[in-house]
N, C-alpha and C positions, 0 to 999 in steps of 0.2 A: 728641398721642395716637396719630395714625396711625403715626408713626415708631416709638414705643415698642411698639405692638401688633405691628408687623412684626418689629422687632428682637428682642423677647422671645418671639416665636412664640405669641402669645396667639390663641386661637381659640374657637369656639363650645362646645368641651368643657372649656375651661380653668377652673380654680378660682383665683381671685385674692384677695389680701389687700391692702386699702388700710390702711396703717399710719399712725397719727396722723391719722385721717380727718377730724377737725374737724366741720364742719357738713355734710359730704358732697358738696362740689363735685366732687371727683375721683371719688367713689363713683358719682355719677349718670352720669358719662361712661363708667364701666367696666361698669355693669350690662348694657347692650345688647350688649356685646362678649364676654361670657363666659357659661359655664353657671352659675357660682356666684361671688358676690362677698361676701367677709367684710370688714367694716369695724371696725377696732379703734381706740378713742379713750379716753384716760384721763380726760377731763372729763365728768362726768355731764350738765351742762347742754348741752354741745355734742352729746353722744351723743343726748340727747332730740331736738334739732333735726335731727340726722342721720336718726333713725328716721322723722321726719315727712317729710323731704325725699327719702329713698331707701328706701321701704318694701320694695322687692324685695331689698335687701341684708340680710345677717345682721349686725346691729350688736352689738358686744360691748364691754364695759368692760375695758380692759387697757392695758398700757404696752409700748413697744418693747423694754424690757429684760426683760419677762416676758410674752411673747405667750401668750394663753390658747388655744393650739392644740397638737395632737399633732405629733410629728416627721413630716417629709415630708408635710405636709398640703396644700400649695398649689403651683401651677405658677409663680406669679410674685408678688412683693411689690412694691407701688408706694407711693411716699411723695410726696405733693404738698405742697410747701412745709412739710415737717415734719421732715425728717431732721436739721436743725441743732439741734432741741430735744432730740435723743436723747443718751444717754451712749454715745458712738460704739462703743467696743469691745464693750460688753455687748449693745448692740442688734444689731450685725453678727453676733455669735455666735448670738443668738436668731433672726435672719432666716435664717441658714444652716441652723439646726436645723429650722425649719418648711418650708423649701423642699425640694421633691423633687429627686432627682439631676438635674443640668443645668437646674434651674429658674432663673428670671431675677429680677434686682433692677432696678427702674426708679426714678429720682429726678427730680423736676421742681421747678424754681423759676422764678418770675417776678422779674426784676430791672429796675430803672429803666435806660433806655437812656442810657449815659454820653455819647453824642454829641448828645442832645436838649438844646437850649438851656434849656428850662424845667426839665428834670430837673437840669441843671447848677446852676440857681438853688436848687432844693430840696436838692441835695447840699451846697451852702454852708451852708444853714440847719441841716442835720443834723450838720455837722462837729463841733460842741461835744459831741454826744451819742455819737459813734461810739467804741466801745471801742478802746484802743490795740492796734495790731498786728492788727486785724481784717483777714483776707484775703478776697478775692472768693470766692464759693461755688465757682466752677468750678476754682479753684486749690486750695482747702482740702479739698474732699471727696475728690477722686480718690485721693490717697495712702492714706487710711484704707480706702477700699473696695477698692483694688487689693491691699492687704496681705492682706485676708481672701479676696477672690474671684478677682482676676486683672485682666486688661486691661479698661478702661472705655471704651466708645464714647460719643461726645458728639454732640449735635445742638442747633441753636438756631433760633429763629423770632422775627421781629420782629412786633409788633402795636401798636396805639394805641387809646386810649380818650378820650372827651370827658367831663370830670367837672365838676360844680359844686363850689363851695367846701366844702360839708359833706362831700362824697364824698372830696375830696382830703385834708381833715383826718383823716377816719376812716381812709383808706388808710394814710397815713403813721403814724398813731397805732398801727397794728397791727404795725409793725416791732418786732422783739423788743427791741432796745436802747432804742427810744423808749418802749415800754410799761414798761420797767424803770427809766426815768429819774425823778428827783424831780418831784413835781407842779408846782412853779413853772417848771421848765424845759419841761415838757410844755405848760403853759399859754402860755408865750411862743412856743413853736414853733407851736402852734395859731393864735395871733393872726397870726404872720408868714406862715403858709401861706395863711390867708384873705385877707390883704392882697395876697399875690402873685397869687392867682387873680383877685381883683377888678380888679387892674391889667390883666388880659387881657380883661375883660368879665364876662359872666354865667357863663362856663365856660372851661375850658382843655383843650387836647389834650395828653395825656401819652403818651409813647412808651416801650415796654418791650421787653425781650428775654426769651423763654422759653428756659431752658436745660434740656435733658434728658440724662440719663446712663443707660446700660444696661450690665449685666454679667451673668455667669452663675456658678452655683454649681458650679464645677469642682473636683473633688478634687485 
């Protein structure tokens, strides 16, 4: 967040858009950093949770491909773990429309650390569910964004969490291609994940990398 705030020149007078805001995790981090935070989310249930979690933000029902804001409405658009759900070309056109001249776009994802032995075990369990040809986020995002905006700056930070079996199973179940898998495959994966964590004790330490991207709305 500190890197994005500095890179996108976000300040106490800024108006920000959290696009695909979900339950408001990123929204809550943005509220103290700007004058106005607008959170747009397409799911009514998540939007209701967001309103409870971040009452200081202006929460709106809407989609990345049809943002319910006027032209040149915001200084920066941020997407926390959401950009890969968008129809890319349509969303980028809409993002550029609502951004003010020289406004910025920030994208954030958390990914499992490929060098962590436990994450390697989880990767093996996930292999049967991974769609063919799926590229890593940091490789697949940049060409689309650069085509519309220009050069993309990148930044990464490592972190770790200690999680119990239920939390690990819930975390992995939220991965887009896991959520879309047939129920029998999801059930087998859930059982394997719980067995993996139990083999480490009551909890397991999982290591992650946060990847952040920033670019500007340059004509």
